[in-house]
C-alpha positions in Angstrom: -84.1 -54.9 24.1 -81.7 -53.3 26.6 -78.1 -53.3 25.4 -75.7 -52.7 28.3 -72.4 -51.2 27.1 -69.2 -51.1 29.0 -66.9 -48.0 29.0 -63.9 -48.2 26.8 -60.5 -49.1 28.2 -57.1 -48.4 26.6 -54.2 -50.5 27.5 -50.5 -50.5 26.5 -48.8 -53.8 26.7 -45.4 -53.6 28.4 -42.4 -54.2 26.1 -40.1 -57.0 27.0 -37.1 -55.9 24.8 -35.0 -52.9 24.0 -34.4 -51.2 20.6 -30.8 -52.5 20.5 -31.9 -56.1 21.1 -34.7 -55.8 18.5 -32.2 -54.5 15.9 -29.7 -57.3 16.6 -32.4 -59.9 16.1 -33.8 -58.2 13.0 -30.4 -58.0 11.4 -30.3 -61.9 11.3 -33.2 -61.8 8.9 -32.0 -59.1 6.5 -31.2 -61.4 3.6 -34.6 -63.2 4.0 -36.4 -59.8 3.7 -35.1 -59.4 0.1 -36.9 -62.5 -1.2 -36.1 -66.1 -2.2 -33.6 -65.2 -4.9 -31.5 -63.2 -2.5 -31.7 -66.0 0.0 -30.5 -68.6 -2.5 -27.7 -66.3 -3.6 -26.8 -65.8 0.0 -26.2 -69.6 0.3 -23.8 -69.5 -2.6 -22.0 -66.4 -1.7 -22.3 -64.9 1.8 -23.3 -61.2 1.5 -21.0 -58.6 3.0 -22.0 -56.5 6.0 -21.6 -53.3 4.0 -24.1 -54.5 1.4 -27.0 -53.7 3.8 -27.8 -50.2 4.9 -30.2 -49.5 7.7 -32.1 -46.6 6.4 -34.9 -46.3 9.0 -36.0 -47.8 12.3 -39.0 -47.3 14.5 -40.7 -48.4 17.6 -44.5 -48.3 17.3 -47.6 -49.3 19.3 -50.0 -51.1 17.0 -53.7 -51.5 18.0 -56.1 -54.3 18.3 -59.6 -54.5 19.8 -61.0 -56.9 22.4 -64.7 -57.1 22.9 -66.6 -59.4 25.2 -70.4 -59.7 24.4 -73.0 -61.8 26.3 -76.7 -62.5 26.3 -79.1 -64.1 28.8 -82.6 -65.3 27.8 -85.3 -66.7 30.1 -88.6 -67.7 28.4 -91.5 -70.0 28.4 -93.0 -72.1 25.6 -95.6 -74.9 25.3 -94.4 -78.2 23.9 -96.0 -81.5 23.1 -94.1 -84.7 24.1 -94.8 -88.0 22.3 -94.3 -91.1 24.5 -94.3 -94.6 23.1 -96.6 -97.2 24.8 -97.2 -100.9 24.2 -99.6 -101.8 21.4 -102.3 -103.0 23.8 -102.6 -99.6 25.5 -105.7 -97.6 24.7 -105.6 -94.8 27.3 -103.3 -93.6 30.0 -104.5 -91.6 33.0 -101.8 -89.3 34.4 -101.6 -85.8 36.0 -105.4 -85.5 36.0 -105.6 -86.3 32.3 -106.7 -89.2 30.3 -104.6 -89.6 27.2 -105.6 -91.7 24.2 -103.0 -93.8 22.5 -102.7 -93.3 18.8 -100.4 -95.5 16.7 -98.5 -96.8 19.7 -98.0 -93.5 21.5 -99.6 -90.9 23.8 -98.8 -87.2 23.7 -98.3 -84.9 26.8 -98.5 -81.2 26.6 -96.3 -79.1 29.0 -95.0 -75.7 29.7 -91.2 -75.4 29.4 -89.2 -72.7 31.3 -86.0 -72.2 29.4 -82.7 -70.4 30.1 -80.0 -69.7 27.6 -76.7 -67.9 28.2 -74.2 -67.0 25.4 -70.8 -65.3 25.8 -68.3 -64.5 23.2 -64.8 -62.9 23.1 -64.0 -61.2 19.9 -60.5 -59.9 18.8 -60.0 -57.6 15.8 -57.0 -56.3 14.1 -57.7 -52.5 14.4 -55.9 -51.7 11.1 -57.7 -54.2 8.9 -61.1 -54.5 10.8 -60.8 -58.3 10.5 -61.4 -60.8 13.3 -58.1 -62.4 14.4 -58.2 -65.0 17.0 -54.4 -65.3 17.0 -54.2 -62.0 18.9 -55.2 -63.9 22.0 -51.6 -64.7 22.6 -51.0 -61.1 23.6 -53.6 -61.1 26.4 -51.4 -62.9 28.8 -48.8 -60.1 28.8 -48.9 -57.3 31.4 -50.7 -54.2 30.3 -51.0 -50.6 31.7 -54.4 -48.9 31.5 -54.2 -45.3 30.4 -56.6 -42.5 29.5 -57.2 -41.9 25.8 -55.6 -38.4 26.0 -52.5 -39.9 27.8 -51.7 -42.6 25.2 -48.9 -40.7 23.5 -47.3 -39.5 26.8 -47.4 -43.1 28.1 -45.9 -44.4 24.9 -42.9 -42.0 24.9 -41.9 -39.3 22.5 -39.9 -41.5 20.1 -42.7 -44.1 19.8 -45.4 -44.0 17.1 -48.9 -44.5 18.3 -50.7 -45.9 15.3 -54.4 -44.8 15.1 -57.0 -47.6 14.7 -58.8 -47.8 11.4 -61.6 -49.7 13.0 -63.7 -47.7 15.4 -65.6 -49.3 18.4 -69.2 -48.9 17.2 -68.8 -50.9 14.0 -67.1 -53.7 16.0 -69.7 -53.6 18.8 -72.4 -54.3 16.2 -70.5 -57.3 14.9 -69.8 -58.6 18.4 -73.4 -58.3 19.4 -74.6 -60.1 16.3 -72.7 -63.2 17.5 -74.7 -63.5 20.8 -78.2 -62.4 19.7 -80.1 -65.5 18.8 -83.7 -66.2 17.7 -85.6 -68.0 20.4 -88.8 -70.0 20.1 -90.9 -68.6 22.9 -94.5 -68.0 23.8 -93.4 -65.5 26.5 -90.0 -63.9 27.0 -89.4 -63.4 30.8 -86.0 -61.9 30.6 -83.7 -60.8 27.8 -80.3 -59.1 28.6 -77.8 -58.2 26.0 -74.5 -56.6 27.0 -71.0 -55.8 25.9 -68.9 -56.5 29.0 -65.5 -55.2 27.6 -64.6 -52.7 24.9 -60.8 -52.6 25.1 -58.2 -51.2 22.7 -54.8 -52.8 23.2 -51.6 -51.4 21.9 -48.7 -53.8 21.4 -45.1 -52.9 20.7 -43.5 -53.6 17.4 -40.0 -52.7 16.1 -39.5 -52.2 12.4 -36.3 -51.9 10.4 -36.0 -50.9 6.8 -32.9 -52.0 5.0 -31.5 -51.1 1.5 -29.5 -53.4 -0.6 -28.5 -53.0 -4.2 -31.1 -50.3 -4.7 -34.0 -52.2 -3.2 -35.6 -51.8 0.2 -37.2 -54.4 2.6 -38.6 -54.3 6.1 -38.0 -56.7 9.0 -40.3 -56.5 12.1 -39.5 -57.6 15.6 -42.4 -58.4 18.0 -41.8 -56.6 21.3 -43.8 -59.2 23.3 -43.1 -62.6 21.7 -39.7 -61.9 20.3 -40.8 -63.2 16.9 -39.0 -61.8 13.8 -40.9 -61.5 10.5 -40.2 -60.1 7.1 -42.4 -58.3 4.6 -43.9 -55.9 7.1 -44.5 -52.1 7.0 -43.4 -48.9 8.6 -45.5 -46.0 9.8 -43.1 -43.0 9.8 -45.9 -40.8 8.4 -47.4 -40.9 12.0 -44.1 -40.0 13.7 -44.5 -37.0 15.9 -48.3 -36.8 15.5 -50.5 -36.9 18.6 -53.5 -39.3 18.4 -56.7 -37.4 18.7 -58.5 -39.0 21.8 -61.9 -37.9 20.4 -61.5 -40.5 17.7 -61.3 -43.3 20.4 -63.8 -42.4 23.1 -67.5 -42.5 23.6 -68.5 -45.5 21.5 -71.9 -45.4 23.3 -73.1 -42.3 21.4 -72.7 -44.0 18.0 -73.7 -47.4 19.3 -77.1 -46.0 20.3 -78.0 -45.8 16.7 -76.6 -49.2 15.6 -78.7 -51.8 13.8 -78.1 -55.2 15.3 -79.0 -58.2 13.1 -81.8 -60.2 14.7 -83.1 -57.3 16.8 -85.7 -54.6 16.0 -84.3 -51.1 16.1 -87.2 -49.9 18.2 -86.3 -52.3 20.9 -82.7 -51.3 21.3 -81.8 -49.2 24.3 -78.1 -48.6 25.0 -77.0 -48.2 28.6 -73.4 -47.1 29.0 -71.0 -47.9 31.7 -71.6 -51.4 33.0 -68.9 -53.1 35.0 -66.1 -54.6 32.9 -65.2 -58.2 32.7 -61.8 -59.8 32.1 -61.4 -63.5 31.4 
């Protein structure tokens, strides 16, 4: 089995908002961030501005993976086709054969030529390794392709580039398993398996940590959709650290040894660098 593997791409999605705008929007959700009790209390007695202290804020680029996998199969197989005939029929002469009717039917035998095509787009949260179809909402935003060793420079000095927990090879294996199928064939004419896109996207998120009455809570602002959520996290431990590009690149080396469900290891040959597909 020949597995064609696209080169990795790294894309930074362009922010639509500023830090000041994000902070203003986040401040409207401060009371919600401290839980239901604080929210109920807030209805009864509006909290004062000086009750909230902004103790930390960050702009970060948070990663997710997009993989597109596909498979094409062409094969032949012999099949028997039962055809119902009237009760009075004893034999039928057709295509140079004389077929005998049994229990009201005759049976043809033919050679089928079959073609199957499977294509799947997979999106993964790069921090949890979990598939997440909701990430598709970010694919419509403008992105800038960058080299792995230029990620931090493109992001800016004050932006945290969060390293992915999930690496490409483990996700490639999962994506391929979704398109490799067992076929019933007497002879396989063509079998092509490929990963058309291996893309690591970085999306902008603003996070603000507030302190109130000795407790702290985080509000996040999505730099693309403008959504404001509570209960998030901050990544200040990565502030000032440069992401090691060696961690990101050359998925093909590790993919060459991957075990794909439904395929025999001896049949797997990885070819790196096919043309990318977007769609």
